[in-house]
C-alpha positions as CSV (number, residue, x, y, z in Angstrom):
1,X,11.1,-15.1,-3.3
2,X,8.2,-17.3,-2.6
3,X,8.8,-19.8,0.0
4,X,7.1,-23.5,-0.9
5,X,3.6,-22.4,0.3
6,X,3.6,-19.4,-2.2
7,X,3.6,-16.6,0.3
8,X,6.6,-14.5,-1.1
9,X,9.5,-13.8,2.1
10,X,9.8,-10.4,2.9
11,X,13.8,-8.7,1.8
12,X,14.0,-8.2,5.8
13,X,13.2,-11.7,6.6
14,X,15.2,-13.5,4.4
15,X,17.7,-11.7,5.3
16,X,17.5,-11.8,8.9
17,X,17.5,-15.9,8.0
18,X,20.7,-15.9,6.8
19,X,22.1,-15.3,10.9
20,X,21.4,-19.6,11.3
21,X,23.6,-20.8,8.6
22,X,25.7,-21.2,11.1
23,X,23.9,-22.2,13.9
24,X,22.5,-25.0,10.4
25,X,26.0,-25.7,9.3
26,X,26.9,-25.8,13.3
27,X,24.4,-28.7,13.8
28,X,23.2,-30.1,10.8
29,X,19.3,-29.6,9.7
30,X,18.5,-33.2,12.1
31,X,19.6,-31.0,15.5
32,X,18.4,-27.6,14.6
33,X,15.2,-26.5,15.8
34,X,13.5,-24.9,14.6
35,X,13.1,-22.4,17.2
36,X,17.3,-22.2,17.9
37,X,16.4,-20.9,14.5
38,X,13.5,-17.4,15.5
39,X,16.3,-17.6,18.0
40,X,20.0,-16.6,16.0
41,X,18.0,-14.9,13.6
42,X,15.7,-13.3,15.3
43,X,12.4,-13.7,13.1
44,X,9.7,-14.8,15.6
45,X,8.9,-18.6,15.3
46,X,5.0,-17.6,13.8
47,X,6.6,-15.5,11.4
48,X,8.6,-18.9,9.9
49,X,6.1,-21.1,10.1
50,X,3.4,-18.5,8.7
51,X,6.5,-18.1,5.6
52,X,8.0,-22.2,5.4
53,X,6.7,-25.7,6.5
54,X,9.3,-26.3,8.6
55,X,12.9,-26.3,8.7
56,X,13.5,-28.2,5.6
57,X,11.4,-25.3,3.7
58,X,14.0,-22.8,5.5
59,X,16.9,-23.8,4.7
60,X,15.5,-24.8,0.0
61,X,15.1,-21.2,0.6
62,X,18.4,-20.4,1.6
63,X,20.2,-22.3,-1.1
64,X,17.6,-21.1,-3.8
65,X,18.1,-17.7,-3.2
66,X,21.6,-17.9,-2.5
67,X,21.5,-19.6,-6.1
68,X,19.8,-16.9,-7.3
69,X,22.0,-13.6,-6.4
70,X,24.8,-15.7,-7.8
71,X,23.6,-16.0,-11.1
72,X,22.4,-12.0,-11.0
73,X,26.1,-11.4,-9.8
74,X,27.4,-13.9,-12.6
75,X,28.2,-11.5,-15.5
76,X,26.9,-12.4,-18.4
77,X,29.5,-11.8,-21.8
78,X,28.5,-9.1,-23.6
79,X,27.1,-11.0,-27.2
80,X,29.0,-9.3,-30.0
81,X,31.8,-11.6,-28.2
82,X,30.0,-14.7,-28.7
83,X,29.0,-14.3,-31.8
84,X,32.1,-13.3,-32.5
85,X,32.9,-17.0,-31.1
86,X,30.1,-18.3,-33.6
87,X,31.5,-17.7,-36.5
88,X,35.1,-18.2,-35.6
89,X,35.1,-21.8,-36.7
90,X,38.8,-23.2,-38.2
91,X,37.9,-26.1,-38.5
92,X,34.9,-25.3,-41.5
93,X,37.2,-23.1,-43.9
94,X,38.8,-25.0,-46.1
95,X,42.6,-23.7,-46.1
96,X,42.2,-26.0,-42.8
97,X,41.2,-28.7,-44.4
98,X,44.2,-28.8,-47.2
99,X,47.3,-29.4,-46.6
């Protein structure tokens, strides 16, 4: 996935960044320094600045990445089941409209 600066964030960096989520949640983003994120994640500060504009960008990336992963994991219903639900419309048949 790409950060806001357009650079693709390597999977190894993205995975390490998740180690900083507990820190950000505990302190709040305002009270967390980029150095704290670097220490908690094991990603060098220079690398963070290469891929991200700042800690707001890091948090936005983590949220987008999490939502993308969730969307990939949610099973999609089979097309046949969806089509059957569309075709079955009890309110459209005349037998439902007459007593």
